[in-house]
PyMOL Python script that loads the backbone (N, CA, C, O; Angstrom):
from pymol import cmd

cmd.read_pdbstr("""\
ATOM      1  N   MET A   1       0.421  -0.956  -0.224  1.00  0.00           N
ATOM      2  CA  MET A   1       0.022  -0.403  -0.326  1.00  0.00           C
ATOM      3  C   MET A   1       1.384   1.292   0.222  1.00  0.00           C
ATOM      4  O   MET A   1       1.401   2.270  -0.525  1.00  0.00           O
ATOM      5  N   GLU A   2       1.787   1.279   0.788  1.00  0.00           N
ATOM      6  CA  GLU A   2       2.922   2.661   0.973  1.00  0.00           C
ATOM      7  C   GLU A   2       3.233   2.292  -0.419  1.00  0.00           C
ATOM      8  O   GLU A   2       2.344   2.784  -1.114  1.00  0.00           O
ATOM      9  N   GLN A   3       4.034   1.689  -1.109  1.00  0.00           N
ATOM     10  CA  GLN A   3       4.677   1.443  -2.591  1.00  0.00           C
ATOM     11  C   GLN A   3       3.549   2.271  -3.352  1.00  0.00           C
ATOM     12  O   GLN A   3       3.851   3.216  -4.081  1.00  0.00           O
ATOM     13  N   GLN A   4       2.460   1.937  -3.179  1.00  0.00           N
ATOM     14  CA  GLN A   4       1.631   2.540  -4.256  1.00  0.00           C
ATOM     15  C   GLN A   4       1.065   4.231  -4.025  1.00  0.00           C
ATOM     16  O   GLN A   4       0.647   5.128  -4.757  1.00  0.00           O
ATOM     17  N   LEU A   5       1.292   4.068  -2.777  1.00  0.00           N
ATOM     18  CA  LEU A   5       0.859   5.669  -2.961  1.00  0.00           C
ATOM     19  C   LEU A   5       2.075   6.302  -3.229  1.00  0.00           C
ATOM     20  O   LEU A   5       1.934   7.441  -3.676  1.00  0.00           O
ATOM     21  N   HIS A   6       3.542   5.812  -3.057  1.00  0.00           N
ATOM     22  CA  HIS A   6       4.599   6.600  -3.114  1.00  0.00           C
ATOM     23  C   HIS A   6       4.673   6.719  -4.672  1.00  0.00           C
ATOM     24  O   HIS A   6       5.302   7.641  -5.191  1.00  0.00           O
ATOM     25  N   ARG A   7       4.070   5.842  -5.352  1.00  0.00           N
ATOM     26  CA  ARG A   7       4.130   5.885  -6.877  1.00  0.00           C
ATOM     27  C   ARG A   7       3.503   7.095  -7.478  1.00  0.00           C
ATOM     28  O   ARG A   7       3.946   8.064  -8.095  1.00  0.00           O
ATOM     29  N   LEU A   8       2.069   6.628  -7.006  1.00  0.00           N
ATOM     30  CA  LEU A   8       1.065   7.226  -7.222  1.00  0.00           C
ATOM     31  C   LEU A   8       1.196   9.361  -6.798  1.00  0.00           C
ATOM     32  O   LEU A   8       0.731  10.296  -7.449  1.00  0.00           O
ATOM     33  N   ASP A   9       2.115   9.378  -5.326  1.00  0.00           N
ATOM     34  CA  ASP A   9       2.601  10.751  -5.548  1.00  0.00           C
ATOM     35  C   ASP A   9       3.498  11.432  -6.383  1.00  0.00           C
ATOM     36  O   ASP A   9       3.648  12.650  -6.474  1.00  0.00           O
ATOM     37  N   THR A  10       4.223  10.316  -7.131  1.00  0.00           N
ATOM     38  CA  THR A  10       5.581  10.448  -7.897  1.00  0.00           C
ATOM     39  C   THR A  10       4.784  10.701  -9.151  1.00  0.00           C
ATOM     40  O   THR A  10       5.333  11.578  -9.817  1.00  0.00           O
ATOM     41  N   LEU A  11       3.895  10.330  -9.598  1.00  0.00           N
ATOM     42  CA  LEU A  11       3.246  10.170 -10.947  1.00  0.00           C
ATOM     43  C   LEU A  11       2.461  12.220 -10.628  1.00  0.00           C
ATOM     44  O   LEU A  11       2.633  13.216 -11.331  1.00  0.00           O
ATOM     45  N   ILE A  12       1.798  12.087  -9.544  1.00  0.00           N
ATOM     46  CA  ILE A  12       1.080  13.860  -9.328  1.00  0.00           C
ATOM     47  C   ILE A  12       2.197  14.431  -9.763  1.00  0.00           C
ATOM     48  O   ILE A  12       2.225  14.977 -10.866  1.00  0.00           O
ATOM     49  N   ASN A  13       3.289  14.381  -8.938  1.00  0.00           N
ATOM     50  CA  ASN A  13       4.069  15.904  -9.204  1.00  0.00           C
ATOM     51  C   ASN A  13       5.008  15.767 -10.269  1.00  0.00           C
ATOM     52  O   ASN A  13       5.895  16.552 -10.604  1.00  0.00           O
ATOM     53  N   GLN A  14       4.638  14.469 -10.839  1.00  0.00           N
ATOM     54  CA  GLN A  14       5.216  14.700 -12.682  1.00  0.00           C
ATOM     55  C   GLN A  14       4.311  15.459 -13.427  1.00  0.00           C
ATOM     56  O   GLN A  14       4.652  16.529 -13.931  1.00  0.00           O
ATOM     57  N   LEU A  15       2.885  14.875 -13.571  1.00  0.00           N
ATOM     58  CA  LEU A  15       2.124  16.062 -13.760  1.00  0.00           C
ATOM     59  C   LEU A  15       1.966  17.194 -13.749  1.00  0.00           C
ATOM     60  O   LEU A  15       1.708  17.861 -14.750  1.00  0.00           O
ATOM     61  N   LEU A  16       2.108  17.681 -12.459  1.00  0.00           N
ATOM     62  CA  LEU A  16       2.055  18.690 -12.151  1.00  0.00           C
ATOM     63  C   LEU A  16       3.398  19.450 -12.657  1.00  0.00           C
ATOM     64  O   LEU A  16       3.352  20.502 -13.295  1.00  0.00           O
ATOM     65  N   GLU A  17       4.657  18.756 -12.278  1.00  0.00           N
ATOM     66  CA  GLU A  17       5.859  19.556 -13.223  1.00  0.00           C
ATOM     67  C   GLU A  17       5.440  20.112 -14.934  1.00  0.00           C
ATOM     68  O   GLU A  17       5.791  21.159 -15.478  1.00  0.00           O
ATOM     69  N   VAL A  18       4.536  18.936 -15.521  1.00  0.00           N
ATOM     70  CA  VAL A  18       4.137  19.247 -16.937  1.00  0.00           C
ATOM     71  C   VAL A  18       3.753  20.235 -17.080  1.00  0.00           C
ATOM     72  O   VAL A  18       4.119  21.142 -17.828  1.00  0.00           O
ATOM     73  N   GLY A  19       2.693  20.140 -16.123  1.00  0.00           N
ATOM     74  CA  GLY A  19       1.976  21.914 -15.889  1.00  0.00           C
ATOM     75  C   GLY A  19       2.993  22.876 -16.266  1.00  0.00           C
ATOM     76  O   GLY A  19       3.482  23.377 -17.278  1.00  0.00           O
ATOM     77  N   ARG A  20       3.079  22.907 -15.190  1.00  0.00           N
ATOM     78  CA  ARG A  20       4.387  24.505 -14.684  1.00  0.00           C
ATOM     79  C   ARG A  20       5.296  24.387 -15.892  1.00  0.00           C
ATOM     80  O   ARG A  20       5.532  25.515 -16.325  1.00  0.00           O
ATOM     81  N   LEU A  21       5.718  23.712 -16.390  1.00  0.00           N
ATOM     82  CA  LEU A  21       6.550  24.074 -17.535  1.00  0.00           C
ATOM     83  C   LEU A  21       5.802  24.452 -18.959  1.00  0.00           C
ATOM     84  O   LEU A  21       6.171  25.408 -19.640  1.00  0.00           O
ATOM     85  N   ASP A  22       4.691  23.574 -19.331  1.00  0.00           N
ATOM     86  CA  ASP A  22       3.779  24.355 -20.287  1.00  0.00           C
ATOM     87  C   ASP A  22       3.661  25.997 -20.039  1.00  0.00           C
ATOM     88  O   ASP A  22       3.865  26.781 -20.965  1.00  0.00           O
ATOM     89  N   ALA A  23       3.238  26.534 -18.415  1.00  0.00           N
ATOM     90  CA  ALA A  23       2.542  27.417 -18.375  1.00  0.00           C
ATOM     91  C   ALA A  23       4.160  29.236 -18.223  1.00  0.00           C
ATOM     92  O   ALA A  23       4.280  30.425 -18.519  1.00  0.00           O
ATOM     93  N   VAL A  24       4.758  28.327 -17.706  1.00  0.00           N
ATOM     94  CA  VAL A  24       5.966  28.906 -17.546  1.00  0.00           C
ATOM     95  C   VAL A  24       7.050  29.586 -18.445  1.00  0.00           C
ATOM     96  O   VAL A  24       7.486  28.663 -19.132  1.00  0.00           O
ATOM     97  N   GLY A  25       7.398  30.197 -18.626  1.00  0.00           N
ATOM     98  CA  GLY A  25       8.265  30.905 -19.575  1.00  0.00           C
ATOM     99  C   GLY A  25       7.127  31.509 -20.833  1.00  0.00           C
ATOM    100  O   GLY A  25       7.814  31.775 -21.819  1.00  0.00           O
ATOM    101  N   HIS A  26       6.341  31.666 -20.981  1.00  0.00           N
ATOM    102  CA  HIS A  26       5.180  32.230 -22.205  1.00  0.00           C
ATOM    103  C   HIS A  26       6.190  33.336 -22.462  1.00  0.00           C
ATOM    104  O   HIS A  26       6.947  33.428 -23.428  1.00  0.00           O
ATOM    105  N   ASP A  27       6.047  34.285 -21.270  1.00  0.00           N
ATOM    106  CA  ASP A  27       5.968  35.482 -21.082  1.00  0.00           C
ATOM    107  C   ASP A  27       7.339  35.871 -21.741  1.00  0.00           C
ATOM    108  O   ASP A  27       7.407  36.695 -22.653  1.00  0.00           O
ATOM    109  N   GLU A  28       8.343  35.270 -21.255  1.00  0.00           N
ATOM    110  CA  GLU A  28       9.684  35.057 -21.684  1.00  0.00           C
ATOM    111  C   GLU A  28      10.476  34.983 -23.838  1.00  0.00           C
ATOM    112  O   GLU A  28       9.870  34.113 -24.463  1.00  0.00           O
ATOM    113  N   GLU A  29      10.782  35.193 -24.084  1.00  0.00           N
ATOM    114  CA  GLU A  29      11.095  34.812 -25.313  1.00  0.00           C
ATOM    115  C   GLU A  29      12.860  34.115 -25.041  1.00  0.00           C
ATOM    116  O   GLU A  29      13.770  34.306 -24.234  1.00  0.00           O
ATOM    117  N   PRO A  30      12.526  32.921 -26.702  1.00  0.00           N
ATOM    118  CA  PRO A  30      13.701  32.220 -26.201  1.00  0.00           C
ATOM    119  C   PRO A  30      14.932  32.734 -26.588  1.00  0.00           C
ATOM    120  O   PRO A  30      14.814  33.291 -27.680  1.00  0.00           O
ATOM    121  N   GLU A  31      16.319  32.793 -26.051  1.00  0.00           N
ATOM    122  CA  GLU A  31      17.509  33.525 -26.149  1.00  0.00           C
ATOM    123  C   GLU A  31      19.048  32.402 -26.492  1.00  0.00           C
ATOM    124  O   GLU A  31      18.956  31.187 -26.320  1.00  0.00           O
ATOM    125  N   GLU A  32      20.029  32.891 -26.852  1.00  0.00           N
ATOM    126  CA  GLU A  32      20.890  31.648 -27.165  1.00  0.00           C
ATOM    127  C   GLU A  32      21.678  32.226 -25.749  1.00  0.00           C
ATOM    128  O   GLU A  32      21.846  33.368 -25.323  1.00  0.00           O
ATOM    129  N   LEU A  33      22.012  31.101 -25.318  1.00  0.00           N
ATOM    130  CA  LEU A  33      22.175  30.687 -23.364  1.00  0.00           C
ATOM    131  C   LEU A  33      23.453  29.863 -23.554  1.00  0.00           C
ATOM    132  O   LEU A  33      23.508  28.906 -24.327  1.00  0.00           O
ATOM    133  N   PRO A  34      24.554  30.324 -22.749  1.00  0.00           N
ATOM    134  CA  PRO A  34      25.662  29.084 -23.056  1.00  0.00           C
ATOM    135  C   PRO A  34      25.290  27.985 -21.861  1.00  0.00           C
ATOM    136  O   PRO A  34      24.751  28.360 -20.820  1.00  0.00           O
ATOM    137  N   LEU A  35      25.605  26.687 -22.094  1.00  0.00           N
ATOM    138  CA  LEU A  35      24.757  26.207 -20.834  1.00  0.00           C
ATOM    139  C   LEU A  35      25.665  25.768 -19.962  1.00  0.00           C
ATOM    140  O   LEU A  35      25.334  25.367 -18.846  1.00  0.00           O
ATOM    141  N   LEU A  36      26.909  25.796 -20.380  1.00  0.00           N
ATOM    142  CA  LEU A  36      27.906  25.359 -19.200  1.00  0.00           C
ATOM    143  C   LEU A  36      27.204  26.425 -17.431  1.00  0.00           C
ATOM    144  O   LEU A  36      26.875  25.989 -16.328  1.00  0.00           O
ATOM    145  N   PRO A  37      27.243  27.634 -17.899  1.00  0.00           N
ATOM    146  CA  PRO A  37      27.303  28.571 -16.737  1.00  0.00           C
ATOM    147  C   PRO A  37      25.966  28.043 -16.002  1.00  0.00           C
ATOM    148  O   PRO A  37      25.906  27.836 -14.790  1.00  0.00           O
ATOM    149  N   LEU A  38      24.546  27.792 -17.215  1.00  0.00           N
ATOM    150  CA  LEU A  38      23.256  27.469 -16.077  1.00  0.00           C
ATOM    151  C   LEU A  38      23.685  26.163 -15.884  1.00  0.00           C
ATOM    152  O   LEU A  38      23.106  25.942 -14.821  1.00  0.00           O
ATOM    153  N   LEU A  39      24.310  25.086 -16.154  1.00  0.00           N
ATOM    154  CA  LEU A  39      24.352  24.074 -15.839  1.00  0.00           C
ATOM    155  C   LEU A  39      25.216  23.987 -14.235  1.00  0.00           C
ATOM    156  O   LEU A  39      24.935  23.123 -13.404  1.00  0.00           O
ATOM    157  N   GLN A  40      26.188  24.948 -14.038  1.00  0.00           N
ATOM    158  CA  GLN A  40      26.753  25.151 -12.995  1.00  0.00           C
ATOM    159  C   GLN A  40      25.809  25.750 -12.111  1.00  0.00           C
ATOM    160  O   GLN A  40      25.776  25.459 -10.916  1.00  0.00           O
ATOM    161  N   GLN A  41      24.874  26.751 -12.756  1.00  0.00           N
ATOM    162  CA  GLN A  41      24.353  27.270 -11.315  1.00  0.00           C
ATOM    163  C   GLN A  41      23.423  26.360 -10.831  1.00  0.00           C
ATOM    164  O   GLN A  41      23.471  26.049  -9.641  1.00  0.00           O
ATOM    165  N   CYS A  42      22.355  25.756 -11.768  1.00  0.00           N
ATOM    166  CA  CYS A  42      21.835  24.641 -11.016  1.00  0.00           C
ATOM    167  C   CYS A  42      22.069  23.344 -10.391  1.00  0.00           C
ATOM    168  O   CYS A  42      21.286  22.645  -9.747  1.00  0.00           O
ATOM    169  N   ALA A  43      23.647  23.096 -10.790  1.00  0.00           N
ATOM    170  CA  ALA A  43      24.431  22.566  -9.846  1.00  0.00           C
ATOM    171  C   ALA A  43      24.469  22.713  -8.413  1.00  0.00           C
ATOM    172  O   ALA A  43      24.040  22.035  -7.479  1.00  0.00           O
ATOM    173  N   ARG A  44      25.278  24.088  -8.534  1.00  0.00           N
ATOM    174  CA  ARG A  44      25.127  24.616  -6.987  1.00  0.00           C
ATOM    175  C   ARG A  44      24.399  25.144  -6.405  1.00  0.00           C
ATOM    176  O   ARG A  44      24.733  25.554  -5.294  1.00  0.00           O
ATOM    177  N   SER A  45      23.060  25.372  -6.903  1.00  0.00           N
ATOM    178  CA  SER A  45      21.876  25.656  -5.782  1.00  0.00           C
ATOM    179  C   SER A  45      21.358  23.933  -5.425  1.00  0.00           C
ATOM    180  O   SER A  45      20.888  23.719  -4.308  1.00  0.00           O
ATOM    181  N   ALA A  46      21.515  22.415  -6.733  1.00  0.00           N
ATOM    182  CA  ALA A  46      21.391  21.763  -5.904  1.00  0.00           C
ATOM    183  C   ALA A  46      21.804  21.004  -4.992  1.00  0.00           C
ATOM    184  O   ALA A  46      21.129  20.313  -4.228  1.00  0.00           O
ATOM    185  N   CYS A  47      23.160  21.140  -5.066  1.00  0.00           N
ATOM    186  CA  CYS A  47      24.048  20.788  -4.054  1.00  0.00           C
ATOM    187  C   CYS A  47      23.570  21.194  -2.774  1.00  0.00           C
ATOM    188  O   CYS A  47      23.622  20.294  -1.936  1.00  0.00           O
ATOM    189  N   THR A  48      22.923  22.757  -2.205  1.00  0.00           N
ATOM    190  CA  THR A  48      22.824  23.594  -1.673  1.00  0.00           C
ATOM    191  C   THR A  48      21.908  22.942  -1.215  1.00  0.00           C
ATOM    192  O   THR A  48      22.104  22.525  -0.073  1.00  0.00           O
ATOM    193  N   ARG A  49      20.563  22.586  -1.878  1.00  0.00           N
ATOM    194  CA  ARG A  49      19.522  22.157  -1.292  1.00  0.00           C
ATOM    195  C   ARG A  49      19.639  20.837  -0.709  1.00  0.00           C
ATOM    196  O   ARG A  49      18.663  20.512  -0.033  1.00  0.00           O
ATOM    197  N   HIS A  50      20.780  19.805  -0.807  1.00  0.00           N
ATOM    198  CA  HIS A  50      20.961  18.771  -0.461  1.00  0.00           C
ATOM    199  C   HIS A  50      22.212  18.922   0.501  1.00  0.00           C
ATOM    200  O   HIS A  50      22.223  17.901   1.190  1.00  0.00           O
ATOM    201  N   GLN A  51      23.136  19.639   0.809  1.00  0.00           N
ATOM    202  CA  GLN A  51      23.909  19.747   1.276  1.00  0.00           C
ATOM    203  C   GLN A  51      25.105  18.671   1.306  1.00  0.00           C
ATOM    204  O   GLN A  51      25.331  17.836   2.182  1.00  0.00           O
ATOM    205  N   CYS A  52      25.849  18.928   0.049  1.00  0.00           N
ATOM    206  CA  CYS A  52      26.671  18.175  -0.813  1.00  0.00           C
ATOM    207  C   CYS A  52      27.412  19.100  -1.476  1.00  0.00           C
ATOM    208  O   CYS A  52      27.003  20.002  -2.207  1.00  0.00           O
ATOM    209  N   SER A  53      28.878  18.734  -1.082  1.00  0.00           N
ATOM    210  CA  SER A  53      29.591  19.128  -2.438  1.00  0.00           C
ATOM    211  C   SER A  53      30.039  19.225  -3.962  1.00  0.00           C
ATOM    212  O   SER A  53      30.316  18.164  -4.522  1.00  0.00           O
ATOM    213  N   LEU A  54      30.130  20.389  -4.663  1.00  0.00           N
ATOM    214  CA  LEU A  54      29.847  20.777  -6.029  1.00  0.00           C
ATOM    215  C   LEU A  54      31.075  19.601  -6.562  1.00  0.00           C
ATOM    216  O   LEU A  54      30.827  18.693  -7.355  1.00  0.00           O
ATOM    217  N   GLU A  55      32.554  19.878  -5.872  1.00  0.00           N
ATOM    218  CA  GLU A  55      33.136  18.854  -6.470  1.00  0.00           C
ATOM    219  C   GLU A  55      32.895  17.108  -6.407  1.00  0.00           C
ATOM    220  O   GLU A  55      33.493  16.271  -7.083  1.00  0.00           O
ATOM    221  N   ASN A  56      32.301  16.974  -5.831  1.00  0.00           N
ATOM    222  CA  ASN A  56      32.342  15.696  -5.054  1.00  0.00           C
ATOM    223  C   ASN A  56      31.251  14.681  -6.779  1.00  0.00           C
ATOM    224  O   ASN A  56      31.488  13.695  -7.477  1.00  0.00           O
ATOM    225  N   VAL A  57      30.002  15.831  -6.697  1.00  0.00           N
ATOM    226  CA  VAL A  57      28.833  15.218  -7.562  1.00  0.00           C
ATOM    227  C   VAL A  57      29.065  15.875  -9.039  1.00  0.00           C
ATOM    228  O   VAL A  57      28.873  15.241 -10.077  1.00  0.00           O
ATOM    229  N   PHE A  58      29.363  16.790  -9.008  1.00  0.00           N
ATOM    230  CA  PHE A  58      29.340  17.037 -10.840  1.00  0.00           C
ATOM    231  C   PHE A  58      30.880  16.972 -11.145  1.00  0.00           C
ATOM    232  O   PHE A  58      31.766  17.141 -10.307  1.00  0.00           O
ATOM    233  N   ARG A  59      31.067  16.680 -12.573  1.00  0.00           N
ATOM    234  CA  ARG A  59      32.202  17.204 -13.063  1.00  0.00           C
ATOM    235  C   ARG A  59      31.909  17.518 -14.042  1.00  0.00           C
ATOM    236  O   ARG A  59      31.530  16.565 -14.722  1.00  0.00           O
ATOM    237  N   PHE A  60      31.851  19.268 -14.964  1.00  0.00           N
ATOM    238  CA  PHE A  60      31.626  19.823 -16.056  1.00  0.00           C
ATOM    239  C   PHE A  60      33.240  19.566 -16.682  1.00  0.00           C
ATOM    240  O   PHE A  60      34.307  19.782 -16.107  1.00  0.00           O
ATOM    241  N   GLU A  61      32.922  18.864 -18.487  1.00  0.00           N
ATOM    242  CA  GLU A  61      33.774  18.723 -19.412  1.00  0.00           C
ATOM    243  C   GLU A  61      33.077  18.849 -20.732  1.00  0.00           C
ATOM    244  O   GLU A  61      31.856  18.779 -20.873  1.00  0.00           O
ATOM    245  N   GLY A  62      33.788  19.006 -21.510  1.00  0.00           N
ATOM    246  CA  GLY A  62      33.653  18.998 -22.577  1.00  0.00           C
ATOM    247  C   GLY A  62      33.311  20.657 -23.592  1.00  0.00           C
ATOM    248  O   GLY A  62      33.686  21.772 -23.228  1.00  0.00           O
ATOM    249  N   ARG A  63      32.627  20.386 -24.707  1.00  0.00           N
ATOM    250  CA  ARG A  63      32.543  22.017 -25.485  1.00  0.00           C
ATOM    251  C   ARG A  63      31.793  22.838 -25.132  1.00  0.00           C
ATOM    252  O   ARG A  63      30.765  22.371 -24.642  1.00  0.00           O
ATOM    253  N   PRO A  64      31.875  24.233 -25.176  1.00  0.00           N
ATOM    254  CA  PRO A  64      30.851  24.970 -24.784  1.00  0.00           C
ATOM    255  C   PRO A  64      29.872  24.763 -26.098  1.00  0.00           C
ATOM    256  O   PRO A  64      30.080  24.616 -27.302  1.00  0.00           O
ATOM    257  N   VAL A  65      28.627  24.831 -25.204  1.00  0.00           N
ATOM    258  CA  VAL A  65      27.256  24.690 -25.954  1.00  0.00           C
ATOM    259  C   VAL A  65      26.564  25.834 -25.945  1.00  0.00           C
ATOM    260  O   VAL A  65      26.742  26.492 -24.920  1.00  0.00           O
ATOM    261  N   VAL A  66      25.598  26.452 -26.990  1.00  0.00           N
ATOM    262  CA  VAL A  66      24.916  27.606 -26.782  1.00  0.00           C
ATOM    263  C   VAL A  66      23.264  27.233 -26.774  1.00  0.00           C
ATOM    264  O   VAL A  66      23.346  26.061 -27.144  1.00  0.00           O
ATOM    265  N   VAL A  67      22.470  27.370 -26.673  1.00  0.00           N
ATOM    266  CA  VAL A  67      21.279  26.823 -26.771  1.00  0.00           C
ATOM    267  C   VAL A  67      20.265  27.984 -27.286  1.00  0.00           C
ATOM    268  O   VAL A  67      20.529  29.163 -27.053  1.00  0.00           O
ATOM    269  N   ASN A  68      19.363  27.690 -27.831  1.00  0.00           N
ATOM    270  CA  ASN A  68      18.205  28.799 -27.763  1.00  0.00           C
ATOM    271  C   ASN A  68      16.944  28.536 -27.314  1.00  0.00           C
ATOM    272  O   ASN A  68      16.113  27.860 -27.921  1.00  0.00           O
ATOM    273  N   ALA A  69      16.798  29.055 -26.273  1.00  0.00           N
ATOM    274  CA  ALA A  69      15.670  28.484 -24.866  1.00  0.00           C
ATOM    275  C   ALA A  69      15.008  29.194 -23.861  1.00  0.00           C
ATOM    276  O   ALA A  69      15.890  29.978 -23.510  1.00  0.00           O
ATOM    277  N   ARG A  70      14.417  29.338 -23.444  1.00  0.00           N
ATOM    278  CA  ARG A  70      13.600  30.621 -22.678  1.00  0.00           C
ATOM    279  C   ARG A  70      14.429  30.128 -21.189  1.00  0.00           C
ATOM    280  O   ARG A  70      14.080  28.971 -20.957  1.00  0.00           O
ATOM    281  N   PRO A  71      15.159  30.506 -20.385  1.00  0.00           N
ATOM    282  CA  PRO A  71      15.827  30.588 -19.298  1.00  0.00           C
ATOM    283  C   PRO A  71      15.432  29.579 -18.100  1.00  0.00           C
ATOM    284  O   PRO A  71      16.027  28.615 -17.618  1.00  0.00           O
ATOM    285  N   ILE A  72      14.401  30.082 -17.862  1.00  0.00           N
ATOM    286  CA  ILE A  72      13.327  29.162 -16.316  1.00  0.00           C
ATOM    287  C   ILE A  72      13.054  28.589 -16.617  1.00  0.00           C
ATOM    288  O   ILE A  72      12.835  27.815 -15.685  1.00  0.00           O
ATOM    289  N   VAL A  73      12.689  28.021 -17.759  1.00  0.00           N
ATOM    290  CA  VAL A  73      12.473  26.658 -17.920  1.00  0.00           C
ATOM    291  C   VAL A  73      13.793  25.541 -18.460  1.00  0.00           C
ATOM    292  O   VAL A  73      13.786  24.323 -18.285  1.00  0.00           O
ATOM    293  N   LEU A  74      14.614  26.147 -18.979  1.00  0.00           N
ATOM    294  CA  LEU A  74      15.646  25.079 -18.822  1.00  0.00           C
ATOM    295  C   LEU A  74      16.653  25.129 -17.225  1.00  0.00           C
ATOM    296  O   LEU A  74      17.568  24.334 -17.009  1.00  0.00           O
ATOM    297  N   GLU A  75      16.266  26.130 -16.340  1.00  0.00           N
ATOM    298  CA  GLU A  75      16.615  25.924 -15.072  1.00  0.00           C
ATOM    299  C   GLU A  75      15.090  24.787 -14.123  1.00  0.00           C
ATOM    300  O   GLU A  75      15.124  24.105 -13.099  1.00  0.00           O
ATOM    301  N   MET A  76      14.370  24.982 -14.756  1.00  0.00           N
ATOM    302  CA  MET A  76      13.310  23.964 -13.931  1.00  0.00           C
ATOM    303  C   MET A  76      13.426  22.582 -14.601  1.00  0.00           C
ATOM    304  O   MET A  76      13.089  21.597 -13.944  1.00  0.00           O
ATOM    305  N   ILE A  77      13.883  22.436 -15.871  1.00  0.00           N
ATOM    306  CA  ILE A  77      14.867  21.365 -16.167  1.00  0.00           C
ATOM    307  C   ILE A  77      15.670  20.667 -15.612  1.00  0.00           C
ATOM    308  O   ILE A  77      15.796  19.557 -15.095  1.00  0.00           O
ATOM    309  N   PHE A  78      16.217  21.608 -15.840  1.00  0.00           N
ATOM    310  CA  PHE A  78      17.653  21.217 -15.465  1.00  0.00           C
ATOM    311  C   PHE A  78      18.046  20.886 -13.609  1.00  0.00           C
ATOM    312  O   PHE A  78      18.706  20.031 -13.018  1.00  0.00           O
ATOM    313  N   GLY A  79      17.390  21.848 -13.277  1.00  0.00           N
ATOM    314  CA  GLY A  79      17.189  21.644 -11.233  1.00  0.00           C
ATOM    315  C   GLY A  79      16.452  20.329 -10.925  1.00  0.00           C
ATOM    316  O   GLY A  79      16.927  19.727  -9.962  1.00  0.00           O
ATOM    317  N   ASN A  80      15.421  19.762 -11.513  1.00  0.00           N
ATOM    318  CA  ASN A  80      14.914  18.874 -11.872  1.00  0.00           C
ATOM    319  C   ASN A  80      15.639  17.388 -11.543  1.00  0.00           C
ATOM    320  O   ASN A  80      15.504  16.720 -10.518  1.00  0.00           O
ATOM    321  N   LEU A  81      16.434  17.087 -12.708  1.00  0.00           N
ATOM    322  CA  LEU A  81      17.264  16.535 -13.175  1.00  0.00           C
ATOM    323  C   LEU A  81      18.068  16.175 -12.083  1.00  0.00           C
ATOM    324  O   LEU A  81      18.094  15.075 -11.531  1.00  0.00           O
ATOM    325  N   LEU A  82      18.759  17.230 -11.791  1.00  0.00           N
ATOM    326  CA  LEU A  82      20.289  17.177 -10.967  1.00  0.00           C
ATOM    327  C   LEU A  82      19.763  16.798  -9.587  1.00  0.00           C
ATOM    328  O   LEU A  82      20.395  16.025  -8.867  1.00  0.00           O
ATOM    329  N   ASP A  83      18.236  17.519  -9.106  1.00  0.00           N
ATOM    330  CA  ASP A  83      18.069  17.275  -7.667  1.00  0.00           C
ATOM    331  C   ASP A  83      18.026  15.532  -7.498  1.00  0.00           C
ATOM    332  O   ASP A  83      18.753  14.920  -6.716  1.00  0.00           O
ATOM    333  N   ASN A  84      16.888  14.820  -8.519  1.00  0.00           N
ATOM    334  CA  ASN A  84      16.915  13.422  -8.803  1.00  0.00           C
ATOM    335  C   ASN A  84      17.946  13.077  -8.948  1.00  0.00           C
ATOM    336  O   ASN A  84      18.069  12.140  -8.158  1.00  0.00           O
ATOM    337  N   ALA A  85      19.234  13.268  -9.690  1.00  0.00           N
ATOM    338  CA  ALA A  85      20.622  12.598  -9.755  1.00  0.00           C
ATOM    339  C   ALA A  85      21.070  12.313  -8.360  1.00  0.00           C
ATOM    340  O   ALA A  85      21.082  11.184  -7.870  1.00  0.00           O
ATOM    341  N   ILE A  86      21.447  13.430  -7.737  1.00  0.00           N
ATOM    342  CA  ILE A  86      21.605  13.251  -6.274  1.00  0.00           C
ATOM    343  C   ILE A  86      20.784  12.635  -5.522  1.00  0.00           C
ATOM    344  O   ILE A  86      21.062  11.977  -4.519  1.00  0.00           O
ATOM    345  N   LYS A  87      19.835  12.814  -5.944  1.00  0.00           N
ATOM    346  CA  LYS A  87      18.482  11.847  -4.571  1.00  0.00           C
ATOM    347  C   LYS A  87      18.649  10.565  -4.619  1.00  0.00           C
ATOM    348  O   LYS A  87      18.601   9.784  -3.669  1.00  0.00           O
ATOM    349  N   TYR A  88      18.948  10.212  -6.289  1.00  0.00           N
ATOM    350  CA  TYR A  88      18.272   8.935  -6.273  1.00  0.00           C
ATOM    351  C   TYR A  88      19.904   7.816  -6.827  1.00  0.00           C
ATOM    352  O   TYR A  88      19.995   6.593  -6.721  1.00  0.00           O
ATOM    353  N   GLY A  89      21.025   8.842  -7.419  1.00  0.00           N
ATOM    354  CA  GLY A  89      21.971   8.224  -7.415  1.00  0.00           C
ATOM    355  C   GLY A  89      23.040   7.443  -7.329  1.00  0.00           C
ATOM    356  O   GLY A  89      23.903   6.970  -8.069  1.00  0.00           O
ATOM    357  N   GLY A  90      22.587   7.447  -5.681  1.00  0.00           N
ATOM    358  CA  GLY A  90      23.727   6.584  -4.526  1.00  0.00           C
ATOM    359  C   GLY A  90      24.987   7.255  -4.869  1.00  0.00           C
ATOM    360  O   GLY A  90      25.117   8.270  -5.554  1.00  0.00           O
ATOM    361  N   GLN A  91      25.908   6.545  -4.294  1.00  0.00           N
ATOM    362  CA  GLN A  91      27.211   7.218  -4.339  1.00  0.00           C
ATOM    363  C   GLN A  91      27.968   7.169  -5.081  1.00  0.00           C
ATOM    364  O   GLN A  91      29.009   7.813  -4.945  1.00  0.00           O
TER     365      GLN A  91
END
""", "prot")
cmd.dss("prot")
cmd.show_as("cartoon", "prot")
cmd.util.cbc("prot")
cmd.orient("prot")
């Protein structure tokens, strides 16, 4: 029963997140964003929330990438992804 409640809670949260992503950012125009600073900011925020060390959790490597997107939407997406990576990724 508890497992089913947890699964239902996860599903509801995912649906709410989809609704937020659909509603957020409509007032903003897409802009060219360098991805690395955005990811670093999201990673710092996630590490602060989960009280972990950025250096022990994330490694930023690769070529610079620029995307054309709404910043707030990418912050929500990457923030959620990184929160889940820390929370469920294990050691």
